[in-house]
N, C-alpha and C positions, 0 to 999 in steps of 0.2 A: 231881403224884400228886394233890392234893385233886381238882383238876379232871374227872379219871379216875374218883376214887371217886363225884363229883358226878354225871358223867354215867351210871354204873353204877345209881347210885342211882336216877335218875332213869328211867331206862329200864326197871327193874325196875317201880317204880312204877306206869308206863303200862302195863307188862303184867300187873300184878293188876287195876288197874282197867279193863283192856280185856277178859281173862277174867272179871270180875265181870261187867260188863258184858253179855257175849254169857249167862252163866249167868242173870242176871235177864231177857234177853229171851227165852230158852228157857225160863223158868219161865212166862214171862207168855204165852205162843203154845202152853202144855199147855189142850187144851179143858177139861180136868177143874178148874180151878180155879172153874168158873161165870161166868167174864164174860165178855161180850160182845165184838166185834172191834173198836167204838168205843171200849168202856171201856178196852180193853188199846193201843191206839193214843194215847189219851191218857196212860198211865201212861207208854207210853215216850218220847211226847214230855217230858212231865215230868221223866222221871230224865235225859234229855240236855239240859234245859236247865237243869235242879240242877246237873250234871255241869260244863257250861259256865259256870255262874255262879262255881262253886267255884273252877275256874282262873284267871276274870279277877281275883275278890277275890286271891286267891294272887298274881297276877301284879302287882298295884296295890300291894300290902302291900309286897312285893321291890321295886319301883321307889320308893316311900316312902322304905324305908329308906337305898337307894342313892344318892338324892337329899339326905339328910339327912348321910349320912356324907360326901360329894360337899361339903356346904357347911362340915360341920366342919372335913375336910382342907384346905379353900379358905383358912379363918381361920388355920389354924396355918401353913401354907406362907405365907401373905402376911406374916405377923409374923417367921418365919424370914427370908425375904427383904429384909424391911425391916431387920431387925438386921443381916443380913451387909452392907447397901450402906452402914448407919451405921459400921460397923465398919472397912469400906473407906474411907470418907471420913475417919475417926479416923487411920488409916495413912497418907493422902495429905497430912491436914494436920500431921503430923509430920515429913514429908519435905519438904523445898521441891521444885518441879518440874527446876529446873536441877542438881540434887544426885544422882550415878549413885550410887544405891544397889543393891547384892545384897541381898535383903531374901529370907530363911525364912520364911514365912506357913506358920504351924502353929495355926489355928483351931480349936482340938479341940473345943470345945464346938458349933462351929457347924458343925464336921465330923459330930459322932455327929447332929448333929440333921438335918443334908443328906442323910445317908444312910439314916436313920429314915423321914423325911417326904417326899422328893422321889423325882421318877422317875429311871429311870435315865439318861436324858440330861441331867439336871441333874447328876448325882452325876458325870457322865464328865467334862462344863463344869467342876466345880468343880475336880475334880482336874487337869485341864487346864492350869486358871489358877494353882493352887498352884502346879504343878511348872515354868511359864513364871514366874512370879513369883520362884521359889526360883532359878533358874539365869539368866535375863535380867536379872532386877531389877524393880523397882517403875516406873520414868520412862521405859520403852522401849515403843516401837510394837508390840511382841510382848505384852505386859504388857496395853495398851489393846485390842487387839484379842482376846487370851482373855478380857478382862473382860465385852468388849461380847457375845462368843459366851456366857458365861453369863449374861448379862441376858438375851437370847433365848431360851434355854433355860427361863430361870425364867420369862418371859414366857408362853411355850407351857406350861409346867407348870400355869400359873394358869387356862389356857383361852381366853388371848387368840390371836387367829389371828396367826401368822407371816409377815407382810408381806416378800416376799423382796425386792423392788425396794428400799423402805424398811431392810430390812436391810442390803443390798449398799452403800445409798448411806452408810448412818451408818458403815458400816466401812473404807469409802473414806476417809470425813472425819478417821476417828481416825490413818489412817496415813500 
């Protein structure tokens, strides 16, 4: 809904600017202003340059804001994913590898942060990992596979390229 509203406002703004430009052009083309043809042409070109410059400045400001937001989100997401990995290692240290444990993992604090800060792919992988840990247990191939998928989703969310061959190799080695 928000994107639709933004698109409608952008189209309306462009329509108003186009209409104003057309009216300005028509006004400058009138002979009764006392301007010769060369002066009118210079004014039209200057107005077009000013309008293009305004659009370029607005675009640069928007891009700078987006870049700042992405950098801020990266720092928060990285801290969240680091916190998740620390919690995972603590859980693994509490239960030895040879001990079959059915674990009901409800990391509510991390769950809320994951939902707020992460992409939909990470959220889906997080819930899948949580479900697998709760049903299959901690030290199972399914749990390791689910955790690997979650780590890859986190990696992609942080902007790192997902190397498909490396991912397949790691998943093969954990099973």
